[in-house]
C-alpha positions as a printed NumPy array, in Angstrom:
array([[ -70.942,  -17.894,   58.249],
       [ -68.605,  -14.912,   58.375],
       [ -68.803,  -12.001,   55.969],
       [ -65.611,  -12.961,   54.141],
       [ -66.957,  -16.468,   53.49 ],
       [ -70.279,  -15.114,   52.31 ],
       [ -68.572,  -12.727,   49.882],
       [ -66.317,  -15.568,   48.708],
       [ -69.411,  -17.605,   47.862],
       [ -71.01 ,  -14.693,   46.006],
       [ -67.73 ,  -14.124,   44.147],
       [ -67.635,  -17.797,   43.149],
       [ -71.243,  -17.591,   41.948],
       [ -70.423,  -14.466,   39.937],
       [ -67.473,  -16.249,   38.323],
       [ -69.62 ,  -19.284,   37.575],
       [ -72.399,  -17.206,   36.02 ],
       [ -69.807,  -15.444,   33.856],
       [ -68.551,  -18.87 ,   32.73 ],
       [ -72.156,  -19.924,   32.139],
       [ -72.634,  -16.888,   29.915],
       [ -69.529,  -17.834,   27.927],
       [ -70.796,  -21.409,   27.586],
       [ -74.185,  -20.135,   26.376],
       [ -72.484,  -17.835,   23.855],
       [ -70.524,  -20.86 ,   22.593],
       [ -73.692,  -23.012,   22.549],
       [ -71.915,  -25.401,   24.906],
       [ -75.091,  -26.581,   26.615],
       [ -73.501,  -29.489,   28.472],
       [ -70.952,  -27.161,   30.056],
       [ -73.702,  -24.687,   30.881],
       [ -75.641,  -27.365,   32.765],
       [ -72.499,  -28.479,   34.607],
       [ -71.742,  -24.912,   35.68 ],
       [ -75.344,  -24.365,   36.708],
       [ -75.11 ,  -27.337,   39.066],
       [ -71.963,  -25.904,   40.64 ],
       [ -73.676,  -22.554,   41.017],
       [ -76.609,  -24.226,   42.724],
       [ -74.263,  -25.828,   45.252],
       [ -72.942,  -22.403,   46.25 ],
       [ -76.466,  -21.041,   46.575],
       [ -77.339,  -23.976,   48.81 ],
       [ -74.421,  -23.074,   51.078],
       [ -75.635,  -19.487,   51.275],
       [ -79.181,  -20.563,   52.086],
       [ -77.911,  -22.91 ,   54.786],
       [ -75.925,  -20.073,   56.338],
       [ -79.093,  -18.003,   56.62 ],
       [ -78.935,  -15.189,   59.15 ],
       [ -75.916,  -13.704,   60.842],
       [ -74.584,  -11.725,   57.918],
       [ -72.638,   -8.557,   58.669],
       [ -74.529,   -5.316,   58.208],
       [ -71.647,   -2.912,   57.639],
       [ -71.757,   -0.676,   54.57 ],
       [ -68.7  ,   -2.178,   52.835],
       [ -70.082,   -5.708,   53.087],
       [ -73.525,   -4.674,   51.864],
       [ -72.071,   -2.671,   48.979],
       [ -69.829,   -5.525,   47.808],
       [ -72.615,   -8.073,   48.17 ],
       [ -75.009,   -5.844,   46.187],
       [ -72.441,   -5.36 ,   43.413],
       [ -71.912,   -9.107,   43.132],
       [ -75.643,   -9.789,   43.084],
       [ -76.149,   -7.185,   40.325],
       [ -73.383,   -8.796,   38.263],
       [ -74.914,  -12.239,   38.784],
       [ -78.362,  -11.001,   37.755],
       [ -76.996,   -9.197,   34.684],
       [ -75.199,  -12.338,   33.526],
       [ -78.293,  -14.431,   34.27 ],
       [ -80.421,  -12.145,   32.095],
       [ -77.886,  -12.392,   29.243],
       [ -77.824,  -16.186,   29.59 ],
       [ -81.599,  -16.334,   29.324],
       [ -81.543,  -14.308,   26.107],
       [ -79.18 ,  -16.884,   24.633],
       [ -80.86 ,  -19.994,   26.035],
       [ -84.517,  -19.204,   25.342],
       [ -84.242,  -19.508,   21.518],
       [ -82.379,  -22.79 ,   21.943],
       [ -85.065,  -24.096,   24.304],
       [ -87.773,  -23.064,   21.849],
       [ -85.975,  -24.92 ,   19.055],
       [ -85.538,  -27.966,   21.28 ],
       [ -89.22 ,  -27.887,   22.188],
       [ -90.14 ,  -27.748,   18.503],
       [ -87.892,  -30.712,   17.745],
       [ -89.386,  -32.714,   20.598],
       [ -92.885,  -31.845,   19.414],
       [ -92.048,  -32.945,   15.864],
       [ -90.556,  -36.195,   17.136],
       [ -93.64 ,  -36.927,   19.223],
       [ -95.899,  -36.175,   16.258],
       [ -93.87 ,  -38.481,   14.016],
       [ -94.067,  -41.202,   16.62 ],
       [ -97.858,  -40.871,   16.887],
       [ -98.202,  -40.988,   13.108],
       [ -96.032,  -44.085,   12.844],
       [ -98.018,  -45.745,   15.597],
       [-101.307,  -44.854,   13.877],
       [-100.154,  -46.239,   10.527],
       [ -98.886,  -49.448,   12.138],
       [-102.212,  -49.907,   13.933],
       [-104.039,  -49.767,   10.587],
       [-101.968,  -52.534,    9.023]])
């Protein structure tokens, strides 16, 4: 894969992670998951490409800047998603507990 294609993929990932951050800020979890899948597809393309990346300073600098932006957005997304996941886990735990209690009471009848 040529340098321009590699940078195009990193740019697309950066745009997707920015959209993911917006979705997380809006609590649009379905959209966040959809965008995450798209992001994963771009990462798969990059992993498939593997070696053969240019090593000139401009390419490395641009790639590093994009990766930093992606990581910054990812960290912000996690700050927004973790409380939601904790709440979801609590709800699931409560539902499972209610189910066990109902089952126990039915068994005693």
